[in-house]
N, C-alpha and C positions, 0 to 999 in steps of 0.2 A: 669405576674411573682411570680412565688411562694415564699414566706415567709415558711422558716420552725423556729420551733420552737427549741430551746436550749436544749441539751442533755446535763445534766450533768457527763453523764460517758464522753465524749467526750472534749479532753483538748486543741489539735492541730488539724486542718484542712488544709490541703496541698490541691490547685487551681490549677491544669495546662488545660489552654486549649489545644487540639490538631490541626493539622493539616497536614496531612500526614505523622504521625509520627512512621510509623510503626516498621522503622529500631531504631530508637530513644530508642522506648518503652519498652522493655525486660531490656535494661543497667539500662534506668533511674528509674523504679521500683527497680531493684537491688541497685542501690549505696541510692535510699533515704527510703527504709525500712531499709537498713543495719543501715543509719545515724540513721532512727527514732526510731527501734526498741532499739540503745543506750543511747536514750535519757530516755527510763523505763517510759514513759507518754504515756498516753489513745490518740490514732493517730489518722484520716481518711485522704484517699489519693481521692478527686474526679478530675475524669477526665471527661472533657466535648470535647468529639469528634464536630468541627466548621465544619460535612456535607464536609471532607474528601471524593473526589473522587476515593481514592483506597480504599485498604482491610485495613486500619486502624482499622476500628469498631472493623473487627475483631479481631486483635491482640489483642486488651483490652477484649474482649469478653474471649479469650485463657487464659487473664494471670487476670482474676478477678477470674477464677477458683485457681488461685492459690495463691496471695495473698487477707487473709480475710478482709485488712479494707480497700480494694477499691471498690471506689463507683464510677460508671459510667454512661455519658451521652449521645446518641448522639442525635443532632438536626437535626433538618429538612433538613435546605440549610443552605448554608455563610454565618455568620451572622458575621463575620468579630473577632479577636480577644477581642478588650472588653467588643463586647456583649456576645461572651465564657464566660468571666471570670465570668460575670454579672449572670448567670444562673448559676455556681460553689458556687460562692459567695453565691446566695437564696438555694443552700443547702446543706451550712457548718455549722455544728452544733458546731465546736471548740469554747472554750475563746479566743484561738488567731488564724488567718485565715491567711497565707501564702498564695501566689502566684507566680506563676512562670512560666519558657517558660520550652517549651519540646526538647529540643534541646540539652538539658547538657550542654547549654552556663553557664547555673547559677549553678553553682557547688552545687550536694547535701552538700557536706561537710562545704559549708559556711550558712548552714541556721542557725547554731548554733551561729552565732555571730548577724544574726538580734534577736535570738530569746533572749540572752542576754539583747543585747543593749535595749529590749521595757520593757522586765519583770525585768532590774534594774532599771526602771526611770520611776517609777509610773506618771507623770506628761508627759509623752510623748501616744500617739496615733497611731502614725508609724513611721516606720524605713524603708528607703530605702536602698536598697546596690547599691551603687555605684561603678562606673568600671572606675580608672582611665587610663587602656590601652583596648579599648574594639576591639574585635576581629571581628570588621564591616570594612565592605565598605567604602569608603571617603563618600559617599552620604549618608548614614546613618548615619552616627555620623557629617554631617552638618543638618541634618533633627532632628536630633536630641539635638543639638546646637540650630537652630532656635525654637524646642519647649517650651525645657528650657527656653530661651530669650522670649519669650511671656508670659510663666507662673509667671518668676520673676517680669512684665513689669503686669501682668492683678492680680496677687494678692498680692505686693511688698513684695516677697518672699526674703531673705535674699542669697546675692550671695555662699552660703554654701552648699543650699540644692538641691539635685541633683533627680529628679525623676525617675525610675525606674518600668520594670514589675515584680522586684524582693525585694517583700517587705512585710511588715508582721504588721497585724493590730489587734486591741484590737475588739472587736463585737461589740459594744456600735457605732463605726466609721463604721465600715460594714452595721450594719441596717440602720445609717444615708445614706448611701450609697444607699443603695438599696432604699427607700423612694424617689429618683429622677426616676421618670418616662417618662425615653427619650430613644430615637432609636437611638440618634447621643451620643452618651457616651465617654467623654472623662476621664478615671478612677483617673488621678494625678488631673486634675480638678475637680472633684467631690470632692476626699481628702481634695486640700486647699480650696475648697467654707466650707469646713465644719468642719475644723480644721488645727491651726497652729500649734499646738504639734506634730512638726515633725521633723525627723533629717534622716540624709544621711550618710552610715558610707560605709568606704570602703571595697570591696570583690574581689576577684578573679573571671576574665570573661575568662572563657574555651571556644578553637576551638570549633567550631558545632560538634559534635558526627558523625553526617551522612547526606549526601544529602545536596542540596545546598538551602539557605535563598531561602524563598518565597518571601519576599521585595524585588520587580523591583523599578528599579526607578521610574517611571510612580507609583506603587502603593506607594512608600514612600511619592512621592509629594501630592496624595490624601489623604493618612491618615495626612501629615499634614496641608494641607487644612481645612480639616475635623476639626481637633483641633482648626487649629487658630479662625476658625468661629465660632466652636462649645464655646469655652470658652472665648473669646473677641471680642469685637467691632471697636478692633485697622484697620484694613481695613476700614470700613466705616467711622470713623474716620480721615483717610490718605485719602480716595475720598473727603469727607467734606474739608478739610484743601485743596488739591489739585484745588479744584472747585473752592475757595476763590482766590487763589492762580492767577488762572487763568486770575477770574475776575477782581482782579485787573489788571494783565497783558495786560488785553484787552484794560479798561478804558486809560491806559498808550497809548498804541498803537493808540485807536482813536485820543485822544489827539495829538497825535506827527501828525499824518496825518493832521488833522483838519489842525494843524501849518501851514504846508508844503503847504495844498492847499490852504489857505488865502495867502501865500508871493509867489504865482507862484512859490513854487519847486516842483512840479507833474506835468508833461505833460500829458504822455501816463501812464494806469493806469499798475503796472507791475502784468504779470502773476505771477513769481517764489512767490512775497510776495501772492497773491491770494491761490494761491496752499498751500502753508506754512500754512498760517490759517486754511483752510479750512481740513487741514489735522492734524495737533495741534486738532482744538475743534474735529473733528470727533474722534481721539483717545480716549482723555477726554471723550466722553458723550459714548463710548464703554466699556471703563474700567469703568466705574461706572454703566454703567447698569450689565457686567460679575458682579459685586461685588454684588450687590445688588441681583440678579439673586441667587450667593450661598445660599445667606442668604434666600429668598425666598423657594429654594430646599429644605433645612432643617427646615422653620416651618412647607411647607407642609406634607413634610413626618412626625411630630412631632403631626398635627391636626389630622392626617387621623383617626389613633385610629389603627392603624395595629400593633402586637404583636410585640414586641425587640426581639422575636426568640420563635420557637417552637419548643419543647421536642419531639423528635421522641420515641426514645428506652431506656429504660434503665436495666443497668445488673451490679451484686456485691453486696454488704453488702449494704440492703438498711433498713434492721431492726435493731432496736435498741437492740436485744437482742444479736444480734454478725451471727445470720443465713443469709444462702442468701436465695435473690430474686430477682426474676427477671420479670420488670414491661413493659408491653408494644409489648411484643414478639406474 
């Protein structure tokens, strides 16, 4: 992971992970550049192509010729939104860093609200954009609710804190996030583990500009499971509690059956009872092994020393004087 030094000529960095974003990119950069130019402050836009299988990178290279404040990175493979965002954060040079999605569901016109709140309160390290009405499928909203509940229980957050990928952060917080060497990142968890000086504000949530969401139900489930296992030991504790409960139940059942046997109430061993008990305890055992396995997989990913991502190519404005330079072609 590369850490770039702070460039005093850049006040604001906007980091956007991309995946199959070719149809959204021209309009996204048009709206975003118009919004940022109106702020009259030095800025940069960092695009990270997360190994898109289509020609997203070709579109990025074309647009980088027209937008002088765009810097872009192409990852060698698809690593997921969190790692792609971390890659962008490692290259950000701004005093304030904003992250947002590529599909225009985070309207660039709402960005000034995050900046105003963060810069208006020097005690804040991060401001999240909260969406009262989400233009998402029901299963995605449920996944977001589940992750919010886990975060609140894990980090003892107030009820009014709503995390999202539309956020503005100060550079010291970003620097602290980048110090965490992990291949299973949850950015919200990394933020909450470093600071409680956060706030959520209401912003609009627009419909997707083009194409369809790549977050299928199966992928949403995997992301939720990754997030839960990465930031919380709640599943392990749940298995532990279930194990103790089953152990206590077993003692009670044994006492009941011994009493019935001693009083002559049991004649022939009951097939239903035997099968029920075997199935019950076998299910608890397999569930426990499954939960332990999920944690073991993540431990192995961390200790094997593989890089979280590999940068394949760069394009756009990489020189501090504003001139163009393409690296890795």
